[in-house]
C-alpha positions, 0 to 999 in steps of 0.5 A, spaced: 346 959 550 343 966 553 348 971 554 348 976 560 348 982 556 348 987 562 355 984 565 360 989 565 365 984 562 361 983 556 362 988 551 357 988 546 352 993 542 345 992 539 349 992 532 352 985 535 345 982 537 342 984 531 348 981 527 348 975 531 340 974 530 342 974 522 340 982 521 333 981 522 329 987 523 328 990 529 320 989 530 321 982 531 326 982 537 322 982 543 325 986 549 320 982 554 323 978 558 329 982 558 334 980 552 338 974 554 334 972 560 328 968 556 326 961 557 322 956 555 317 957 560 316 964 557 316 962 550 311 957 551 307 962 555 307 966 548 306 961 544 300 957 547 297 961 553 297 968 550 296 967 543 301 972 541 305 972 535 309 966 535 316 966 537 322 962 536 327 963 542 334 964 540 340 965 545 335 967 551 331 972 546 324 971 544 324 973 536 318 974 533 317 969 526 316 973 520 309 975 518 307 971 512 302 973 506 296 969 505 300 966 498 306 964 503 301 961 508 297 957 502 304 955 499 305 951 506 298 949 507 298 945 500 305 942 501 303 940 508 296 936 504 301 933 499 306 930 504 300 928 509 297 924 503 304 921 502 306 919 509 299 916 510 300 911 504 307 910 505 307 910 513 314 913 514 312 918 519 308 924 520 307 932 517 306 938 522 305 945 521 308 951 523 306 950 530 311 944 532 316 947 536 323 943 536 328 944 542 335 943 539 341 941 541 344 948 543 338 950 547 335 954 542 327 953 539 325 953 532 319 953 529 320 951 521 313 952 517 312 945 515 316 939 518 316 932 517 318 927 523 320 919 521 317 913 525 323 912 529 321 919 533 315 915 536 317 908 538 310 908 541 307 909 534 303 915 537 304 923 537 304 925 544 301 931 547 307 935 549 309 943 548 315 941 544 320 936 541 327 935 544 329 932 537 330 936 530 325 934 525 328 930 519 325 935 514 324 942 515 321 947 510 322 954 510 317 959 506 321 966 505 317 972 507 319 979 506 322 980 513 326 974 513 334 975 511 339 971 508 343 970 514 337 969 518 335 963 514 343 960 514 343 961 521 337 957 522 339 951 517 346 950 520 342 950 527 337 944 524 342 940 520 347 940 527 341 938 531 340 932 526 335 934 520 337 931 514 333 935 509 331 942 508 327 945 503 327 953 502 321 956 498 322 963 495 315 965 493 317 971 489 322 967 485 318 961 484 324 957 486 325 951 491 332 951 494 334 943 497 339 943 502 342 936 504 347 940 508 348 947 510 353 948 504 350 943 499 344 946 496 340 944 489 336 950 486 329 948 483 325 952 478 318 952 477 319 947 472 322 942 476 319 936 480 321 937 487 323 930 490 324 927 497 330 924 495 333 918 500 329 921 506 322 920 503 323 916 497 317 916 492 315 923 494 314 928 487 311 934 487 311 939 480 313 946 483 309 949 478 302 945 480 304 946 487 304 954 486 298 953 481 294 950 487 296 955 492 295 961 488 288 959 485 281 959 489 
């Protein structure tokens, strides 16, 4: 919910604001529209019309997505390909890239790096031409960038799970690990020698993490 930071009854500081957003770098916080007043129309105009850096809408504030390196982009791209091939064969659902916007139950809009939505999200069997989905993805993937903070990711995970996401993978390119979350407080850390699986959500999906990184790094 947007907070009127100009109200004399709200005693908040910039430090409070940054803490609420997860201690993210100041350069990712947009001041226009004024803090606490940004709407979904502002978000859609920025992301789809003006073609500026993509933003999320958090507490009435446009917050820029962290800038990704080429490796981080490639990790997301390779994973999307693997998921697409698996979902094409299994007919369980569809995979989406970081442009897929989701409106969560708290009113915030989130842009995970990769998402999967199961078939029951699309009773007509078709993906509509809509600017955002009004439901949470079943699987969300975040590939960490240098300006992502632990508290920022923790808040995002909690919002997604609260809205109905069942599984979240957090990829750390620097450590070459994948944290597999089945709830905000239940996580299994996989290392490069492990195999990432779809668990109960995507039964049969497997991806060797070392091979995933190798394909992302090599040309």
